N, C-alpha and C positions, 0 to 999 in steps of 0.2 A: 293521529286520530284520538280524540278524547273519548274515554269510557265513562258512562254514568253509573253511579251506584244507587241502587234502590233504597229508599228510606222505609223502614218497617216499623209498625207500631206493635210493641210487645203486648202479647195477649195476657201476660201475667200482671205487669205493673203499668202498662199503657204509656211507656216512655218511648220516644222516637229514637231509633238506632239504625246503624248500618253494619252489615256483616252477618255472621252466622249465629252470634250469641248477643243477647241484650247486655249493654254496657252497665246497666243499673242492677239487674237481679240475676243475670247469667243464664236466663232461660233460652233454649234453642229457638232460632227463627223458624225452624221447620217443625211444626206440631201436626199431629195426625188426628183424625176423627177417632172417637172411642168406638171401636167395633172389633170383630174377631181378628181382623188383620192386625189391629193395634195390639191386641192381647198376645198374639203369636210373636209379634215383633219384640215386645217386652220380654217374653219368655226366652226367645232365641238369643237376644243380646245380653240378657241378665244372667242366663244360666248356661246356654250351650255354645256361646261364642268362643271361638278357638283362641283368641288373644285377650279375652277379658271375661269376667263373669264368674259364676260359681265353680264350674268344672275347671276352668283355668286356675282359679285360686287354689282349689284342692290339689291339682297337679303340682303347682309351685310349692305348696306346703309340704308335699311328700318328696320333692326332689331337692329343694333348697329352702328349708323352713327359716333358717336364720336370716338369710339375705332378704327373703320375701317380707318377713315381719319388720325387719329394720327399714326396708324401703317404704313400707306403709307408714311407719311411725315418722320417717323423715319427710313424708309428704307426697310420695309417688303412689297415689291411690286410685287413679282413674280406671286402671285395668283390673282392680281387685274387688271382689264382693265384700261388702262391709261385714266385719267379724261378728257383731251382735246379731245382724240379720241372718248370717249363715248359721250361727248356733241355734237361733230360734227356729229356723226352717228345718234343719236336720233333726233337732230334738223333737219337733212336732211330728215329723214323719216317723221317727223311731218310736215315740210314745203311742202313736196311732197303731203301728204294726204290732207293738208289744201287746196292746189290748186286743187287737183283732185276732191274733194267734193265741191269746190267753196263756202267755208264758207263766209257768207256775214255779216260782223259786221259793223254797223254804228257807227263811232266815234262821240262823243259829240262835238258840235260846239261852245257852250257857247256864242252864239250871235256873232260869228266872221263874218267878211265880206266874200263875195263869193270868192274873190281872196285868202283870208287866208285859207278858207276851201279847195280850190283846192290844195294849197301847202301842207296842212295837209294830204289830201287824197293821194297825190303823194308820200309823205314821207312814209305814212303807206303802200302803195302798194310796194314801194321799200324794206321796212323792211320785208314784208312777202315774197317777191321774193328772198330775201337773208337772210332767217330766220336763217340758221346755222351760217353765218358770224355775223349777228347782235347779236345772242345769245353769241357767243364767245367774241364779243366786249363789251358786258355789264358786263362780269365777272370782269374786272378790276374796274368797278364802285362799284360793291359789295365789292370787295377786299379793296378799299379805305375806305369804311364805316366800315368794320369789323376791318381793321388794326388800324384805329384811335380810334374806340370805345373800342377795346380790346388790346390796345397797350401794356399794362402791362402783357400780356400773354406770351411774350417772342418769339413769332413767327415772322419771317420776312415777308416782303410784298409778296415775291414769294410763301411762304408757305400759305399765305392767298389766293393767286390766286388758289392754289391747293384745298383748302377748298371750295372756292366758285365755282370751276369747278365741284366738286362732288355735291355740292348743286344744281347747274344748271341741272346736270344729274338727280337728284331726281325729280325736278320740271317737267322736260320733260317726265319722266316716268308717273307722275300723269296726265299730259296733254294728253299723248297718251292713257292712260287708260280711260279717260273721253271723248275722241274724239268721240266715237260712240254716246254718249248722245248729244254732240254739233251738230253732223251731223243730228241727228233726229229732233232737234229743230232749225235747220238752217233757217234763214230768218223769224223767229217768234219773238214775244215779249219776250219769255222765254230766248232767247239767251243772252240778256243783263244781265239777272239775273244770268245765268250760268257763264258769264265772271266775274261778281262781286264775285261769289262764288270761282272761280279759283284764283282770286286776293287774297281773304281772306285765301285760302289754301296756296298760295305762302308765305304770311306773317307768317302763323302758322308753315309751314315747315321750314322757315328760323329760327324762334325762337326756334323750337325743335332741329334742327341740331346744331345751335350755342350753345344752352344750353347743349347738350351732349358733344360737342367738347371742350368747355371752362369749363370743370368740376372743375377746381381749384377755380373758383369764386363762391361766394354764389349765390343761385337762384335769390334772389332779385337783386343782382348786374348784373347777366346775363340778366335778363329781361330789366333792365334800359339800359344796354349797347347795347342790341339788338334794342331797340327803337331808341337809338342814332345812331346806324349804319344805320337803315332804314331812319332816318331823313337826314343823310349825303347823302345817296343814292338818295333820292328824290330831295335834293338840287342840286346835280350834274346833275340829269335828267333835272330839270327846267332850270338851267344855260345853259346846253347843248342845250336844245330846243330853248332858247332865242338866243343863238349864231347862231344856224342853221337858225332861222327865219330871223335874221339880214342879214346873208350872202345871203340867198335866195332873200331877198328884194333888197339888193345892186346889185346882179347879174341881177335881173329883170329890175331894173332901168337902169343899164349899157347897157343891151341888147336893151332896149327901146329907147336909145338915137340915 
């Protein structure tokens, strides 16, 4: 008995095709009306799905980060949440909650003048106000460090961007998990200790993820290269801070004329 296959007109590019996906643009043959059911369907499959989506990606990043990121770079991507989207989503949530609970962190002044402190505070306020953007902008700095330190790994710079995007997502998950503790100790002396602890966790998570990802190197080499990557990162931070300070000073002097 012969079976007939229905020809479908793609709603995206209007090409005739057969099967579940358009042979021209790849759109699914099964599209749904834009309604609340559609919204929930997208949230469920994009975030809560047990074998794909955001929660699945987070689980994999904390159970087997090296394998997960290598699989994504190698092309096995359908079950993972896109790293840049994950970072932007988590950073936006963190930035909103940070503002909502009015977290008050006093930045160290190191004996700087009152004008310098004002510039520092204004830069810090801007960074918190644009937390998602700042988080995305720091990823290339991490990528520069890992690319130079692990240059013999064979991964190109864009692949290092992917690695450090996933790493940024991991760190944001930890920050969100510890946010209730930060809120509880807000505006107290304990908060600075918590921030120091978060910084140490940041370093440890970087070392762990790099160590799992660059598994072709000996452990001793991975540790030394991670230290080098962090040194390069901090150098770029310092140089960037100096440049921003100089630009701010020049603008202030120019406006004052």
